C-alpha positions in Angstrom: 28.3 -14.3 4.2 26.5 -11.5 6.2 24.6 -11.4 9.3 21.3 -9.6 8.9 18.9 -8.3 11.4 15.5 -7.7 9.7 12.9 -5.2 10.7 9.4 -5.3 9.3 5.8 -6.0 10.1 3.1 -6.7 7.3 2.6 -9.6 4.7 4.6 -7.4 2.2 7.8 -8.5 4.2 7.4 -12.1 3.6 9.2 -12.4 0.2 12.1 -10.5 1.5 12.4 -12.8 4.7 12.0 -15.9 2.4 14.9 -14.5 0.1 17.1 -13.9 3.0 16.6 -17.3 4.5 17.2 -19.0 1.2 20.5 -17.0 0.6 23.8 -17.7 1.8 23.3 -15.0 4.5 22.4 -15.6 8.1 19.1 -14.2 9.4 20.1 -13.4 13.0 16.8 -11.8 14.2 13.5 -10.6 13.0 12.1 -7.4 14.7 8.3 -6.7 14.3 5.6 -4.6 15.7 3.8 -6.0 18.9 0.6 -8.1 18.5 -2.5 -6.0 18.1 -6.1 -6.6 18.7 -8.0 -7.3 15.5 -11.5 -7.7 14.3 -14.9 -7.2 16.2 -13.7 -9.4 19.1 -10.6 -7.6 19.4 -8.7 -10.9 19.4 -4.8 -10.4 19.8 -3.1 -11.2 16.6 0.5 -11.5 15.7 1.7 -9.6 12.6 2.8 -11.7 9.5 6.5 -11.2 10.0 6.3 -12.2 13.7 4.4 -15.4 12.6 7.0 -16.0 10.0 9.8 -15.8 12.5 8.2 -18.2 14.9 7.5 -20.8 12.3 11.0 -20.6 10.9 12.7 -20.6 14.5 14.3 -17.2 14.0 14.9 -15.2 17.1 12.0 -12.6 17.3 11.7 -9.2 19.1 8.5 -7.2 19.2 9.3 -4.1 21.4 6.7 -1.7 22.6 9.1 0.9 22.8 12.0 1.2 20.1 13.8 3.8 21.9 14.0 2.1 25.2 17.4 1.1 26.5 16.4 -2.5 26.8 15.6 -2.5 23.1 18.8 -0.9 22.2 20.8 -3.5 24.1 19.0 -6.3 22.7 19.6 -5.0 19.1 23.3 -4.3 19.9 24.0 -7.8 21.2 23.1 -9.2 17.8 26.2 -7.7 16.3 24.7 -7.8 12.8 26.5 -6.7 9.7 23.4 -5.2 8.2 19.9 -4.1 9.5 17.4 -4.5 6.7 14.2 -2.5 7.3 11.0 -2.7 5.2 7.7 -1.5 6.3 8.6 -1.7 9.9 6.2 1.1 11.0 8.5 3.4 13.1 11.3 5.9 12.6 14.4 4.5 14.1 16.7 6.8 16.2 20.3 7.5 15.2 21.5 5.3 18.1 20.1 2.2 16.5 21.0 3.3 13.0 24.5 3.3 14.1 24.5 -0.3 15.4 25.1 -2.5 12.3 28.8 -3.1 11.3 28.1 -1.9 7.6 24.9 -0.2 7.1 21.1 0.0 8.0 19.1 -0.1 4.9 15.7 0.6 4.1 13.5 -0.9 1.2 11.0 1.6 0.0 8.3 1.2 -2.6 8.5 4.4 -4.7 10.8 6.2 -7.1 12.6 8.4 -4.4 12.5 11.2 -3.6 8.7 11.1 -4.6 6.1 9.4 -2.5 8.1 9.3 0.7 6.2 8.2 3.8 3.7 5.5 4.7 1.6 5.0 1.9 3.7 5.1 -1.4 1.7 2.2 -3.1 -1.7 3.6 -2.5 -0.7 7.1 -3.5 1.0 5.9 -6.9 -2.2 4.2 -7.9 -4.3 7.2 -6.6 -2.3 9.6 -8.7 -2.7 7.7 -11.7 1.0 6.8 -12.2 2.1 4.4 -14.9 5.5 3.5 -13.1 6.7 3.1 -9.6 10.1 1.7 -8.3 11.5 -0.1 -5.3 14.7 1.6 -3.9 17.3 0.4 -1.3 18.7 3.3 0.6 20.9 4.2 3.5 18.9 5.1 6.5 18.9 8.4 8.3 16.9 9.5 11.3 14.5 11.5 9.1 11.7 10.1 7.0 13.0 8.3 3.7 15.7 11.0 3.2 18.8 8.7 2.8 21.1 8.2 -0.1 19.8 5.7 -2.7 21.9 2.5 -3.3 19.8 0.6 -5.9 16.4 1.1 -7.7 14.4 -1.0 -10.0 11.5 0.4 -11.9 8.1 -1.5 -12.0 5.2 -0.8 -14.4 1.9 0.0 -13.0 -0.8 -1.5 -15.3 -4.3 -0.1 -15.8 -6.1 -2.8 -13.8 -3.5 -3.1 -11.0 -5.1 -2.6 -7.5 -3.1 -1.9 -4.5 -3.2 -5.4 -3.5 -1.7 -6.6 -6.9 0.9 -3.9 -7.1 2.0 -4.6 -3.5 2.5 -8.2 -4.5 4.6 -7.3 -7.6 6.6 -4.7 -5.6 7.2 -7.4 -2.8 8.8 -9.7 -5.2 11.0 -7.0 -6.5 11.9 -5.9 -3.1 13.0 -9.4 -2.3 15.3 -9.5 -5.2 16.7 -6.0 -4.8 17.5 -6.7 -0.9 19.8 -9.6 -1.8 21.5 -7.6 -4.6 22.1 -4.6 -2.3 23.6 -6.8 0.2 25.9 -8.8 -2.0 26.9 -5.7 -4.1 27.1 -3.3 -1.1 30.8 -2.7 -1.2 30.9 -1.6 -4.8 27.4 0.4 -4.7 27.7 4.2 -5.0 25.1 5.9 -2.6 23.3 8.7 -4.6 22.0 11.5 -2.6 18.2 12.4 -3.2 17.2 15.7 -4.7 15.1 17.4 -1.9 13.6 19.9 -4.4 11.8 17.0 -6.1 10.6 15.4 -2.8 7.0 14.6 -2.4 5.3 12.8 0.7 2.4 10.5 1.4 0.5 10.0 4.7 -1.6 7.6 6.6 -4.9 7.1 4.8 -8.1 8.5 6.2 -11.7 7.1 5.7 -12.6 10.3 3.9 -10.0 9.5 1.2 -12.6 7.1 -0.2 -15.3 9.5 -0.8 -15.8 9.6 -4.5 -16.3 13.0 -6.0 -18.3 12.7 -9.3 -16.9 16.2 -10.5 -13.7 14.2 -11.3 -12.9 12.3 -14.4 -13.8 8.7 -14.8 -10.1 7.8 -14.8 -9.6 9.7 -11.7 -12.4 7.9 -9.8 -11.4 4.5 -11.2 -7.8 5.2 -10.0 -9.1 6.1 -6.4 -11.3 2.8 -6.6 -8.1 0.9 -7.5 -6.2 2.4 -4.6 -8.7 2.0 -1.9 -11.5 -0.5 -2.6 -9.8 -3.3 -0.6 -8.7 -1.4 2.3 -10.4 1.9 3.4 -13.1 1.5 0.6 -14.8 3.9 -1.6 -18.2 5.2 -1.2 -20.9 7.7 -2.3 -24.3 8.8 -1.1 -27.6 7.9 -2.7 -31.0 9.0 -1.2 -29.1 10.0 1.9 -27.7 6.5 2.5 -23.9 5.8 2.6 -23.2 3.4 -0.3 -19.9 1.5 -0.4 -19.0 0.7 -4.0 -17.4 -2.8 -3.9 -17.0 -3.2 -7.9 -16.6 -0.3 -10.0 -15.7 -0.3 -13.9 -15.1 2.0 -16.9 -17.4 0.5 -19.6 -15.8 -0.2 -23.0 -16.1 2.2 -25.8 -18.9 0.2 -27.7 -20.9 0.1 -24.4 -20.4 3.8 -23.8 -21.7 4.6 -27.2 -25.2 3.1 -26.3 -25.3 5.4 -23.2 -26.8 9.0 -23.1 -24.7 11.9 -23.9 -22.8 13.4 -20.9 -24.4 16.4 -19.6 -23.8 18.7 -16.6 -25.5 16.5 -13.9 -22.5 14.7 -12.6 -23.3 11.9 -10.3 -26.5 11.2 -12.1 -27.8 7.5 -12.2 -28.8 5.8 -15.6 -30.3 2.3 -15.3 -30.4 0.2 -18.4 -30.3 -3.5 -19.0 -30.3 -4.3 -15.6 -27.1 -2.1 -15.2 -26.4 0.8 -12.9 -24.2 3.7 -14.5 -23.2 6.8 -12.7 -22.1 9.8 -14.6 -18.5 11.3 -14.0 -17.3 14.5 -15.4 -16.4 13.1 -18.8 -18.2 9.7 -19.2 -20.0 7.0 -17.4 -19.0 4.5 -14.8 -20.6 1.2 -14.2 -21.3 -0.1 -10.6 -21.5 -3.9 -10.3 -21.7 -4.5 -6.5 -22.5 -2.3 -3.5 -22.8 -2.4 0.1 -25.4 -0.1 1.9 -24.1 1.0 5.3 -25.2 -1.3 8.0 -26.2 -4.1 5.4 -24.7 -7.1 3.7 -23.1 -6.7 0.1 -25.4 -7.2 -2.7 -25.6 -7.1 -6.5 -26.7 -4.0 -8.2 -29.8 -5.3 -9.5 -31.1 -6.2 -5.9 -29.8 -2.7 -5.0 -31.7 -0.9 -7.7 -35.0 -2.8 -7.0 -34.6 -2.6 -3.1 -34.1 1.1 -3.1 -36.5 1.9 -6.0 -33.7 3.6 -7.9 -34.7 5.5 -11.1 -32.9 7.4 -13.8 -31.9 10.8 -12.6 -31.5 9.9 -9.0 -28.1 11.5 -8.1 -25.1 10.5 -6.1 -23.7 13.0 -3.7 
């Protein structure tokens, strides 16, 4: 039976916390990011991992400064066998990595060494990958560079959004965490191939801008990656339009639409539906939100803004 200190912040971590709590191991402490102001009213809210710790009567630490002497002393006092880190949100100094008796282990949602960094799930979908993974690795003071202990591949299905894939990966992460702890003594750590390393980054609002010069698949991948977080958008008649529902029409529906020409971004309205021409085929928009307005169905949008065929998205 191992003593575990867990470091993590978002809802993604909750299945991992549940798995540790339901195992034969001891969850000695949860470390999470500080409460943050959320929403228009800037109400102070605790992150999901912190809420979980309070509800389950687990000692909780939410340090404002992870590198402070006070934080170090508190973590050292736990005398944990393992630190398990998943989506904590800070790079840990070597002094903290050296604290646990056996290892500081990170759970990362990509097939390392590809997609290191803060947004591997978004980038996997954005890049149109058909497969990703969950890895457990020995932590180093640099970003996601440690030797890999275990890896489990996870398929990315064509309709998977970031939210759906995150849920699948969270479940796999919980299972892999327990396996890594219980098999630790026999696991062989495999060094990452730096020549194959790729990196993600924090998302920017501009990442959601749809470029109609791209293929329908690329645009739909972008929509799947971003529509429920930063959002995807275009401009029609000089107004910023957030696209809330986007789809690739089935082949039989595509056959009824005009032949694809060179006017990418062109609108086509038929049977109370709104289509937009991508590089290689049409996409259909089902719900939108004009900047500063409430979401509306596409027919209300067509009528309200007097859209016609050959209007163009920019």
